[in-house]
Backbone as a ProteinNet text record, in pm:
[ID]
protein_1_A
[PRIMARY]
MQTPPLASTLATLLLVPALAWACTGRGANSPGGASAEKQSDAEYDLGREALHAGRPREALDHARKAVHFNEENDKALYLAAMVHLVFCDQDASPDCSLEEAEKYLRRAVKVNDGFRDAKNALGTVLIRQNKPRDAIAVLEPLTKDPAFASGHLAWGNLGLAQLKAGEVDRAIVSLKNSVTEPRFCVGHYRLGLAYEEKKDLPSAEKSLSDALAVQSPDCQALQDAWQRRGTVRLKMGKTEGAREDLEKCVVLSSKTEAGKLCEKTLHDLGGKT
[TERTIARY]
1291.4	1176.1	1155.7	1142.6	1125.4	980.5	947.6	811.9	804.9	714.9	709.3	660	694.9	628.2	486.4	410.3	273.6	274.2	191.6	189.1	170.2	71.9	50.3	-37	20.3	-61	-155.5	-111.4	-203.1	-314.7	-284.6	-390	-492	-449.2	-544.4	-637.6	-579.7	-660.8	-760.6	-726.7	-815.7	-937.7	-931.4	-1051.1	-1160.6	-1122.8	-1213.3	-1277.6	-1405.2	-1467.1	-1484.2	-1478.3	-1499.8	-1625.5	-1622.7	-1746.2	-1828.9	-1759.2	-1828.9	-1913.9	-1867.9	-1935.8	-1988.1	-2109	-2162.8	-2098.2	-2035.4	-1976.1	-2090.6	-2059.8	-2164.2	-2163	-2052	-2054.9	-2066.7	-1956.3	-1960.8	-1980.5	-2070.9	-2105.3	-2202.5	-2265.8	-2355.3	-2480.6	-2510.6	-2629.1	-2596.4	-2469	-2436.1	-2427.6	-2433.1	-2416.1	-2295	-2312.8	-2203	-2160.4	-2228.9	-2189.7	-2192.5	-2302.3	-2315.1	-2207.1	-2175.5	-2071.3	-1938.5	-1912.1	-1781.8	-1774.6	-1883.1	-1881.2	-1848	-1908.6	-1882.9	-1737.8	-1685.6	-1539.6	-1453.8	-1493.6	-1416.4	-1417.8	-1533.2	-1543.6	-1464.8	-1469.4	-1398.2	-1246.7	-1197.1	-1060.4	-1015.6	-1103.5	-1079.8	-1064	-1155.2	-1149.9	-1015.8	-975.8	-848.8	-729.3	-737.1	-627.8	-620.5	-737	-740.5	-685.3	-721.8	-671	-520.7	-473.3	-326.7	-246.2	-302.8	-229.8	-224.1	-338.3	-339.3	-246	-220.8	-130.3	14.4	41.9	177.8	233.9	136.8	185.7	139.3	209.4	164	164.1	263.4	273.2	153.2	119	-3.5	-130.1	-128.2	-242.7	-264	-147.3	-158.1	-207.2	-161.3	-209.3	-357.4	-409.5	-559.9	-632.3	-575	-640.2	-650.6	-539.8	-543.7	-640.2	-657.6	-754.6	-895.4	-916.2	-1047.4	-1081.4	-983.4	-1016.5	-1033	-964.1	-979.8	-1129.4	-1180.4	-1321	-1421.2	-1389.2	-1480	-1407.8	-1398.7	-1319.3	-1372.8	-1495.9	-1556.8	-1561.9	-1482.2	-1479.9	-1385.5	-1454.6	-1379.9	-1297.7	-1344.6	-1264.9	-1137.5	-1144.4	-1028.2	-927	-976.2	-885.2	-814	-884.7	-830.6	-727.5	-760.6	-667.4	-537.1	-546.5	-422.9	-335	-404.5	-327.1	-255.9	-330	-268.5	-149	-158.2	-43.9	75.3	57	173.9	224.6	142.2	198.4	271.4	224	303.3	444.7	448.5	577.1	661.3	602.4	679.3	726.6	666.3	713.3	827.3	860	972.4	1093.7	1203.1	1323.5	1359.2	1375.9	1421.8	1345.8	1216.7	1132.4	1112	1139	1125.6	978	888.5	746.1	673.2	753.9	693.6	660.5	535.7	498.9	391.8	430.2	333.5	243.6	298.4	220.2	105.7	134.2	27.9	-74	-25.5	-120.1	-215.5	-155.9	-241.3	-339.5	-298.2	-386	-506.7	-478.7	-586	-676	-624.7	-705.6	-794.9	-745.3	-827.7	-939.2	-914	-1016.8	-1121.5	-1075.3	-1172.3	-1266.6	-1207.1	-1285.1	-1377.6	-1337.8	-1423.4	-1545.5	-1519.6	-1629.8	-1720.9	-1667.3	-1744	-1700.6	-1769.2	-1733.2	-1747.4	-1823.2	-1837.7	-1731.7	-1632.2	-1525.2	-1426.7	-1453.1	-1377.4	-1240.8	-1220	-1094.2	-1000.4	-1054.2	-975.5	-930.1	-1012.9	-976.7	-864.2	-874.4	-770.4	-637.9	-646.2	-526.5	-465.6	-551.2	-501.7	-425.4	-471.8	-405.7	-261.2	-251.3	-120.8	-24	-80.7	4.5	57.1	-30	11.2	118	105.4	210.8	335.2	333.8	462	519.2	438.8	494.2	535.7	537.4	577	485.5	352	245.5	154.3	204.4	126.7	-0.3	12.4	-100.1	-217.6	-181.6	-282.1	-341.7	-258.7	-308.9	-399.7	-373.6	-462.3	-595.1	-596	-721.9	-814.4	-749	-817.8	-862.3	-772.3	-800.7	-887.2	-878.2	-952.8	-1101.1	-1165.5	-1305.3	-1335.9	-1242.2	-1267.7	-1272.2	-1202.9	-1202.5	-1335.3	-1410.8	-1540.1	-1658.6	-1621.6	-1725.1	-1759.5	-1878.6	-1916	-1935.3	-1952.8	-1967.2	-1835.8	-1723.1	-1598.9	-1567.9	-1575.9	-1559.2	-1419.7	-1319.3	-1173.7	-1133	-1209	-1177.3	-1040.6	-993.5	-862	-753	-770.6	-668.6	-663.7	-778.7	-779.1	-718.3	-742.7	-687	-532.5	-490.3	-345.8	-274.4	-333.4	-274.3	-283.4	-388.4	-402.4	-291.7	-277.7	-171.4	-32	-6.3	125.2	147.4	39.5	41	67.4	-6.8	15.1	161.9	212.6	349.2	444.7	427.2	515.8	502.8	386.2	360.7	411.7	465.7	514.8	411.3	288.5	188	185.8	281.7	309.7	198.1	147	39.3	-91.3	-122.2	-246.4	-218.3	-98.4	-67.1	-84.5	-50.8	-66.9	-217.6	-296.7	-441.6	-495.6	-460.6	-512.7	-465.4	-337.8	-280.3	-341.4	-374.6	-442.5	-576.2	-646.7	-774.1	-754.5	-642.3	-617.6	-597.8	-542.4	-515	-620.4	-744.5	-858.4	-887.6	-833.9	-821.8	-688.2	-681.7	-554.4	-461.7	-510.6	-425.6	-363.9	-391.7	-335	-191.2	-98	43.7	107.7	67.8	127.4	92.3	-34.7	-76.8	3.1	28.6	112.6	253.2	302.2	443.3	445.9	350.4	351.9	332.9	254.5	237.5	371.4	447.8	583.4	669.6	659.7	738.7	700.4	571.4	527	580.6	571.8	621.3	772.3	839	991	1020.9	939.2	956.9	933.5	843.1	808.8	912.5	1002.3	1104.3	1045.2	929.4	872.7	915.7	1038.1	1092	1018.7	979.9	901.7	774.9	699.3	574	612.1	720.8	760.1	792.2	873.8	908.2	784.5	685.1	563.6	483.7	471.8	393.3	460.5	589.3	666.8	658.3	652.6	635.1	498.2	403.6	260.9	252.8	325.4	326.4	383.6	492.1	556.9	492.1	402.6	333.5	213.4	171.7	58.9	101.4	22.3	58.6	5.7	85.7	57.1	186.3	199.7	327	368.4	273.5	308.9	359.8	294.2	344.3	476.4	500.4	633.3	739.1	699.7	805.5	813.4	753.8	755.6	892	987.5	1125	1153.3	1079.4	1103.3	1075.3	978.4	947.8	1057.6	1120.7	1236	1354.1	1369.6	1482.9	1454.6	1331.8	1306.9	1308.1	1254.3	1258.6	1405.6	1488.7	1625	1698.2	1656.6	1720.6	1665.9	1536.2	1481.9	1542.7	1559.6	1624.2	1761.5	1835.4	1970.6	1970.5	1878.9	1865.7	1838	1762.4	1721	1827.6	1938.9	2042.6	2019.7	1922.3	1891.5	1967.9	2096.6	2187.2	2159.6	2137.4	2116.7	1981.8	1876	1751.3	1758.6	1830.8	1848	1922.2	2028	2106.6	2017.8	1930.1	1842.1	1742.8	1687.7	1598.9	1673.6	1795	1868.2	1917	1941.4	1976.3	1864.7	1738.4	1617.4	1593.2	1612.8	1599.9	1690.9	1813.4	1903.9	1865.4	1821.3	1775.3	1662.6	1573.2	1461.1	1512.4	1616.2	1681.5	1786.8	1906.6	2012.3	2023.7	1930.8	1942.1	1847.3	1752	1660.3	1723.2	1666.3	1717.1	1719.7	1612.5	1610.2	1717.8	1732.5	1833.8	1973.2	1998.5	2135.5	2160.1	2060.2	2068.3	2100.8	2027.2	2047.4	2187.4	2230.9	2364	2471.7	2452.5	2554.2	2555.3	2431	2432.1	2490.2	2462.5	2526.9	2678.3	2727.7	2874.2	2933	2859.1	2906	2905.9	2798.7	2793	2910	2941.5	3046.9	3182.4	3199	3319.5	3341.5	3228.9	3244.7	3267.1	3241.5	3251.7	3386.5
-1575.7	-1545.4	-1394.5	-1332.3	-1192.8	-1156.8	-1043.7	-991.4	-880.4	-883.9	-774.5	-646	-534.8	-410.9	-409.4	-315.2	-304	-270.7	-340.4	-322.9	-180.5	-118	22.5	74.3	147.7	209.8	308	390.3	486.5	421.8	309.1	240.4	184.2	143.9	100.1	214.4	332.1	445.4	478.3	461.8	492.4	406	292.2	209.1	273	376.7	440.8	564.1	554.6	670.5	785.5	907	1016.8	1017.4	1036.1	1040.5	912.4	799	670.7	625.7	667.9	619.8	739.8	724.8	831.6	821.4	924.4	925.6	933.6	865.5	873	1002.1	1080.4	1218.2	1238.8	1206.6	1239.5	1383.5	1412.2	1553.8	1610.9	1532.4	1585.5	1646.3	1599.7	1656.4	1769.4	1806.1	1923.9	2045	2164.4	2289.2	2287	2314	2317.5	2181.1	2074	1936.6	1913.6	1951	1943.1	2020.1	2138.3	2217.1	2147.6	2088.3	2021.8	1904.8	1831	1721.7	1775.9	1890.5	1942.9	1979.2	2041.2	2080.3	1961.3	1852.3	1727.4	1671.6	1668.1	1611.1	1704.6	1830.5	1924.9	1892.8	1879.5	1850.3	1718.1	1619.8	1492.5	1503.7	1578.6	1593.4	1659.7	1761.4	1824.7	1731.2	1650.6	1554.9	1451.3	1397.1	1299.8	1358.9	1478.9	1542.4	1567.8	1603	1625.8	1497.6	1387.1	1258.7	1218.5	1232.1	1194.7	1279.4	1405.5	1493.7	1477.7	1381.9	1352.9	1437.2	1488	1572.2	1504.3	1403.7	1323.8	1401.6	1487	1561.8	1650.2	1720.4	1804.1	1718.7	1601.2	1516.2	1467.1	1437.2	1395.6	1508	1627.6	1744.5	1756.4	1749.9	1758.5	1644.9	1523.1	1409.1	1423.8	1471.8	1497.1	1599.9	1706.9	1815.2	1744.1	1667.7	1602.7	1519.8	1442.8	1368.7	1454.5	1565.7	1665.3	1711.6	1747.5	1796.6	1687.4	1566	1456.6	1331.2	1284.4	1167.1	1040.8	1042.4	920.7	929.3	1009.5	1020.6	904.3	793.1	672.7	691.5	771.4	796.4	867.6	966.4	1046.8	961.4	872.9	781.8	690.9	644.7	553.6	632.5	753.5	836.6	856.1	892.5	909.2	784.3	671.2	549.7	527.9	555.2	531.3	624.1	744.5	838.6	783.8	731.1	674	559.2	476.9	373.7	419.5	530.8	595.6	631.9	693.2	731	604.3	493.3	365.4	306.9	336.8	286.3	372.3	481.2	562.8	532.1	514.2	475.9	570.7	521.9	597.2	719.2	715.8	833.1	842.3	957.8	968.4	978.3	994	1005.1	864.8	759.3	629.6	588.4	541.9	495	391.2	258.7	152.3	147.4	196.2	201.2	300.5	412.3	511.3	460.9	397.9	344.4	242	150.5	52.1	125.1	222.3	289.5	355.9	426.7	486.3	381.2	272.6	171	100.4	77.6	10.8	101.7	231.4	327.4	332.1	329.4	327.4	207	89.4	-31.4	-31.5	28.8	36.9	130.5	237.5	330.5	264.1	188.3	130.7	-13	-102.9	-246.9	-298.9	-226.5	-272.1	-209.6	-145.7	-84	-190	-259.2	-388.1	-345.4	-237	-192.6	-160.6	-101.8	-69.6	-197.6	-301.3	-427.7	-495.7	-485.7	-542.1	-469.5	-334.4	-254.8	-283.2	-305.3	-339.1	-470.5	-567.3	-687.1	-676	-585.7	-564.6	-493.2	-399	-335.5	-434.3	-520.1	-619.9	-717.9	-748.3	-836.8	-759.8	-630.1	-552.5	-534.3	-544	-531	-665.9	-770.4	-905.9	-959.6	-938.4	-989.3	-1079.3	-1188	-1260.7	-1324.3	-1368.5	-1431.6	-1325.2	-1207.3	-1096.1	-1067.8	-1067.1	-1042.4	-1145.1	-1272.9	-1386.1	-1365.3	-1327	-1302.7	-1200.9	-1099.5	-989.8	-1037.1	-1101	-1130.2	-1254.3	-1355.5	-1476.2	-1455.3	-1376.7	-1348.5	-1268.3	-1183.6	-1102.3	-1185.6	-1290.9	-1378.8	-1453	-1460.8	-1529.1	-1425.9	-1301.4	-1195.8	-1174.5	-1220.6	-1207	-1064.7	-970.1	-826.4	-760.8	-825.3	-755.5	-779.5	-677.4	-690.9	-722.2	-696	-724.3	-845	-950.3	-1063	-1127.7	-1107.3	-1165.9	-1100.8	-968.9	-899	-958	-987.5	-1048.2	-1189.1	-1263.7	-1398.1	-1385.7	-1289.4	-1269.5	-1228.2	-1142.3	-1100.6	-1206.8	-1284	-1395.6	-1492.3	-1522.5	-1625	-1582.3	-1450	-1403.1	-1409.7	-1376.2	-1387.8	-1531.6	-1623.7	-1771.2	-1812.1	-1763.1	-1799.9	-1748.7	-1621.3	-1569.5	-1639.8	-1699.2	-1777.4	-1923	-1956.3	-2092.1	-2191.8	-2150.9	-2234.9	-2243.8	-2306.5	-2307.7	-2369.4	-2485.6	-2550.6	-2466.6	-2411	-2321.9	-2210.2	-2148	-2029.8	-2062.3	-2178.5	-2217.5	-2217.6	-2274.8	-2282	-2141.5	-2048	-1912.1	-1839.1	-1857.4	-1779.8	-1839.7	-1962.2	-2016.4	-1946	-1919.5	-1852	-1712.7	-1644.8	-1507.9	-1491.4	-1593.8	-1583.1	-1637.6	-1664.9	-1680	-1549.3	-1441.9	-1313.7	-1318	-1364.1	-1395	-1284.6	-1159.6	-1046.2	-993.3	-1062.3	-1031.6	-1078.2	-1007.7	-1055	-1067	-983.7	-998.7	-1135.6	-1174.8	-1306	-1421.2	-1410.5	-1512.2	-1510.1	-1389.4	-1374.7	-1444.1	-1418.2	-1475.7	-1628.3	-1669.2	-1817.5	-1878.3	-1810.2	-1852.6	-1863.6	-1761.5	-1769.4	-1893.9	-1917.9	-2038.2	-2164.8	-2175.9	-2303	-2310.1	-2201.4	-2205.1	-2250.9	-2198.6	-2236.9	-2385.5	-2442.6	-2584.7	-2666	-2595.7	-2660.1	-2728.5	-2677.6	-2720.1	-2617.6	-2628	-2528.9	-2512.2	-2621.6	-2603.9	-2525.9	-2550.5	-2472.4	-2330.9	-2313.6	-2176.2	-2096	-2156.6	-2093	-2056	-2144	-2123.8	-2004.7	-2003.5	-1896	-1757.9	-1760.3	-1631.3	-1593.2	-1688.5	-1655.1	-1597.4	-1655.8	-1607.3	-1462.1	-1429.6	-1292.8	-1199.6	-1236	-1147.9	-1146.6	-1238.9	-1244.1	-1154	-1102.8	-1010.8	-881.3	-842.2	-725.7	-595.9	-544.7	-416	-354.8	-229.2	-167.3	-206	-206.9	-247.3	-386.5	-483.6	-619.4	-638.9	-572.5	-583	-522.9	-431.3	-362.9	-425.3	-547.1	-617.4	-674.5	-592.2	-628.4	-756.2	-768	-885.1	-1010.9	-1009.9	-1129	-1167.1	-1066.3	-1099	-1158.1	-1090.7	-1143.4	-1284.4	-1311.8	-1451.1	-1552.5	-1521.6	-1620.4	-1645.3	-1533.6	-1558.1	-1653.7	-1635.5	-1723.1	-1865.5	-1876.3	-2015.3	-2087.6	-2009.5	-2068.7	-2110.6	-2031.2	-2076.9	-2204.8	-2221.5	-2349.1	-2461.1	-2433.5	-2539.7	-2568	-2487.8	-2504.2	-2434.3	-2342.7	-2269.7	-2135.2	-2145.2	-2029.1	-1911.9	-1942.3	-1832	-1759.4	-1837.2	-1775.7	-1693	-1748.5	-1670.8	-1538.3	-1543.4	-1425.8	-1316.9	-1357.3	-1267.2	-1200.2	-1279.1	-1226.8	-1127.5	-1161.8	-1078.3	-949	-953.4	-832.1	-740.3	-796.9	-722.2	-652.1	-729.6	-677.9	-559.1	-560.7	-451.6	-332.9	-356.4	-242	-168.5	-237.3	-168.6	-75.3	-122	-42.1	-116.2	-54.9	-116.2	-70.7	16.3	81.4	15.4	-58.3	-134.1	-251.1	-306.8	-436.4	-547.9	-555.4	-660.9	-637	-504.8	-467.9	-502.4	-474.5	-505.9	-650.5	-734.5	-880.4	-928.6	-871.9	-919.4	-882.5	-761.4	-717.8	-807.7	-841.1	-928.2	-1066.3	-1119.7	-1253.3	-1251.4	-1147.2	-1135.7	-1131.7	-1055.8	-1047.5	-1189	-1257.3	-1394.8	-1485.2	-1471.7	-1555	-1515.7	-1389.6	-1354.1	-1405.3	-1419.2	-1467.8	-1613.7	-1684.4	-1824.4	-1865.2	-1765.5	-1797.5	-1755.1
1806.8	1724.3	1724.1	1605.2	1585.4	1589.3	1652.4	1646	1551	1446.7	1354.2	1414.7	1357.7	1401.3	1357.9	1416.8	1372.8	1224.5	1149.7	1005.7	965.9	1025.4	1004	1112.2	1207.7	1313	1254.9	1159.2	1099.1	1028.3	958.7	890.7	984.8	1099.7	1203.7	1243.1	1263.6	1299.5	1195.5	1071	960.4	956.6	1028.1	1039.8	1121.1	1198.3	1291.2	1221.6	1180.1	1117	1221.8	1171.1	1262.8	1332.7	1463	1544.3	1527.1	1522.5	1505.1	1623.6	1744.2	1861.2	1939.3	1991.7	2075.5	2211.4	2265.8	2389.7	2497.4	2611.2	2714.4	2783.3	2777.6	2816.6	2968.3	3039.8	3184.4	3205.7	3294.9	3317.7	3222.6	3139.1	3038.3	3104.2	3225	3295.1	3380.4	3389.3	3467.7	3383.6	3435.4	3356.9	3272.9	3143.5	3052.1	3008.9	3043.6	3009.1	2863.6	2793.7	2649.9	2573.1	2626.4	2565.1	2576.8	2688.1	2705.8	2609.8	2586.6	2491.3	2350.6	2314.3	2182.6	2170.6	2277.7	2271.2	2260.7	2329	2323.9	2178.3	2117.2	1984.8	1883.4	1904.2	1816.3	1828.5	1950.6	1970.9	1908.6	1923.5	1862.9	1711.8	1648.9	1504.1	1462.2	1539.1	1507.5	1526.5	1629.1	1653.3	1543.8	1498.5	1401.2	1265.7	1235.7	1110.1	1122.7	1241.7	1258.3	1240.7	1293.4	1280.1	1133.4	1062.6	924.4	843.1	889.2	819.4	857.1	944.9	990.5	1101.3	1184.1	1293.5	1422.6	1463.2	1580.2	1714.8	1735.2	1861.9	1875.1	1768.3	1764.6	1792.7	1727.6	1745	1891.7	1957.8	2090.5	2181.6	2153.5	2229.4	2218.1	2099.8	2081.6	2150.1	2142.7	2200.9	2353.2	2411.4	2560.7	2595	2514	2543.7	2530.3	2430.5	2410.6	2535.3	2588.5	2707.9	2828.8	2837.4	2945.8	2943.1	2832.4	2823.8	2851.1	2810.2	2833.4	2857.5	2982.8	3017.4	2958.5	2906.6	2850.5	2700.4	2643.4	2496.6	2441.7	2409.4	2376.4	2248.1	2153.8	2030.5	2065	2154.3	2193.3	2267.5	2356.7	2422.5	2326.6	2231.2	2129.4	2048.4	2010.6	1935.1	2009.7	2134.6	2215.2	2221.2	2227.1	2230.5	2098.9	1990.7	1858.1	1827.2	1879.3	1863.2	1934.1	2054.6	2126.5	2046.2	1980	1898.5	1778	1724.6	1605.6	1658.7	1775.3	1834.6	1855.4	1894.9	1920.8	1793	1683.1	1550.4	1496.2	1565.5	1526.5	1610.1	1549.9	1625.6	1728	1851.1	1963.9	1991.9	1969.5	2000	2151	2211.6	2357	2394.7	2291.8	2322	2317.4	2293.2	2289.4	2430.7	2455.7	2585	2570.2	2571	2563.9	2683.5	2798.1	2923.1	2905.7	2846.9	2823.1	2722.7	2622.2	2520.6	2590.8	2673.7	2742.4	2829.9	2901.1	2993.8	2912.2	2802.3	2722.9	2665.6	2615.6	2552.5	2658.3	2775.8	2881.2	2918.3	2925.3	2949.7	2840.6	2719.5	2607.6	2605.5	2636.6	2647.1	2765.3	2873.5	2993	2956	2892.5	2857.4	2749.8	2656.6	2547.2	2524.7	2587.2	2577.5	2434.8	2348.8	2213.1	2118.9	2172	2095.4	2058.5	1948.5	1913.6	1861	1786.2	1739	1858.9	1967.1	2079.4	2149.4	2153.1	2209.9	2131.6	1998.2	1914.3	1937.9	1940.5	1963.5	2098.8	2199.4	2333.2	2330.3	2254.9	2238.5	2178.2	2082.9	2023.2	2116.8	2193.5	2299.9	2397.6	2442.1	2544	2484.7	2362.3	2294.5	2293.5	2254.3	2248.9	2390.4	2491.2	2629.1	2687	2597.7	2642.6	2746.8	2725.4	2817	2731.5	2673.2	2579.8	2643.6	2771.4	2835.9	2852.9	2889.3	2899.1	2766.7	2661	2523.8	2479.6	2512.1	2476.7	2544.2	2665.5	2740	2669.8	2611.1	2541	2408.2	2334.2	2187	2166.3	2248	2220.3	2208.7	2310.2	2289.7	2167.1	2121.7	2006.7	1878.9	1875.2	1752.9	1743.1	1848.6	1852.8	1843.8	1816.1	1815.8	1661.9	1624.2	1481.3	1437.8	1533	1496.6	1465.4	1485	1457.3	1308.8	1229.4	1087.8	1044.8	1130.3	1094.2	1172.3	1174.8	1254.4	1222.4	1093.4	1059.7	1139.4	1178.6	1255.4	1395	1451.7	1587.2	1583.3	1484.2	1473.5	1458	1378.6	1353.1	1485	1559.4	1683	1784.9	1792.5	1887.4	1853	1728.1	1692.4	1736.8	1714.8	1759	1909.5	1985.1	2131.1	2172	2107	2140.3	2105.8	1995.7	1956.6	2055	2105.7	2204.2	2335.2	2364.1	2483.2	2476.1	2363.6	2341.3	2300	2262.6	2219.7	2063.2	2006	1866.1	1790.9	1832.3	1756.1	1757.7	1870.9	1876	1789.6	1790.1	1706.2	1563.3	1518.7	1377.6	1337.7	1425.9	1399.5	1392	1480.7	1483.6	1356.4	1322.9	1202.3	1076.1	1068.7	956	939.4	1053.5	1045	996.8	1036	997.2	845	782.8	639.1	547.6	609	528.7	452.1	508.4	432	360.5	233.4	166.6	152	158.5	136.2	265.7	372.6	502.9	511.9	454.9	445.9	581.8	678.2	816.3	878.6	845.5	896.8	836	702.9	639.9	693.1	718.8	775.7	911	991.9	1131.9	1127	1030.2	1014.6	975.9	887.5	858.6	978.6	1067.4	1194	1274.1	1283.9	1364.1	1304.1	1172.7	1111.5	1129.2	1123.5	1147.6	1289.9	1381.9	1521.7	1538.3	1459.3	1466.7	1388.6	1319.9	1239.1	1113.1	1068.5	939.1	837.8	784.2	693	561.2	498.3	371	389.9	496.8	520.7	558.2	628.4	667.6	541.3	449.6	325.4	245.8	237.5	163.7	225.1	353.4	416.8	399.8	412.4	388.6	247.8	149.6	11.5	-14.6	51.1	34	79.9	191.9	240.7	137.5	74.6	-19.6	-154.9	-180.4	-308.5	-313.4	-196.8	-198.1	-267	-364.5	-445.8	-383.8	-291.3	-229.8	-187.7	-184.2	-148.9	-3	89.9	226.6	237.8	162.2	173.8	99.9	-7.6	-74.1	10.8	96.3	181.1	325.3	335.4	466.7	482.7	533.1	539.4	625	731.1	818.7	746.6	652.3	574.9	480.2	414.5	332.4	414.8	528.6	615.6	665.3	706.4	752.2	642.3	523.7	416.2	373.4	374.5	346.6	443.9	571.2	683.5	666.7	633.5	614.9	496.6	389.1	272.4	293.9	377.2	411.1	483.5	578.7	658.9	565.2	451.4	359.3	253	258.4	160.2	27	26.4	-98.4	-98.6	-111.8	-88.2	-186.5	-311.7	-407.7	-380.4	-355.8	-328.6	-196.7	-99.8	25.2	2.1	-80.9	-109.2	-172.5	-266.9	-332.5	-231.5	-136.9	-35.8	51.7	92.7	191.2	115.7	-10	-80.6	-91.7	-121	-123.8	11.7	113.6	252.8	275.9	234.1	262.1	172.5	51.6	-33	38	101.7	166.9	276.9	358.2	459.3	521.3	537.2	612.1	753	795.5	926.3	1024	986.6	1073.3	1136.9	1236.5	1294	1192.1	1113.7	1010.7	904.7	861.3	761.6	810.1	934.6	986.6	987.2	1023.4	1029.4	880	782.4	641.3	598.7	633.2	591.7	651.4	777.4	841.5	780	747.7	690.1	552.6	472.5	343.7	351.4	450.5	473.3	502.1	592.9	628.8	507.1	422.2	301.1	206.7	198.5	109.4	160.1	293.2	348.6	318.1	292.9	273.8	123.6	36.2	-107.8	-160
[MASK]
+++++++++++++++++++++++++++++++++++++++++++++++++++++++++++++++++++++++++++++++++++++++++++++++++++++++++++++++++++++++++++++++++++++++++++++++++++++++++++++++++++++++++++++++++++++++++++++++++++++++++++++++++++++++++++++++++++++++++++++++++++++++++++++++++++++++++++++++++

């Protein structure tokens, strides 16, 4: 079973409005405390702008400075974690550290228990670290939190964690909840994975098709969904449809893991004809 990459780490960050949470401000009552908070917020703003401009190393530097000035700046802790995830989405980046991302997110949640986006991000990090049980413990309460405006993301991540933990039936229930937001193509894709794991190939094909039917550039470029639907269609004996999916997959990129799988499968198909 393949685990998809984060759909968009930067898009997740954009859910966080600038200065959305008041920092508790360790040291605010000490001389210079208020000034340190202002410096921390200023560094956070610079880091956020740098990340949006595509300069992650600069963003991380500012985020670390922001945390240095104020260890309880939850926004800066979250930003530092997101930058590490950006690095992890880049092939072979030496700056990728899921351990650092987890550390920053746990600190952010400890400072601000109401920081729901940080809890959701922590769940994704734990999934990527192959800690599905820990992820479930973080994400399950979040799916029951009516104040979390992006509840479909929590359901989608919970379903993936359950799938990785071998809880296929529970994963299907969670992922069905995630796609009550019909444009959540990653949720449809993961539901397809769950049905494929259950060997319900018609339902897997439908869910993967639902993912690819969402009219957005990100969803149309969801390479893993093209690869999986091609594989499912091959299992169903739909060779021509599978070939079309795999060719689309390779067009998107032949250098990714999914692209290489598609290229190999196409080569194998060519050898049989």
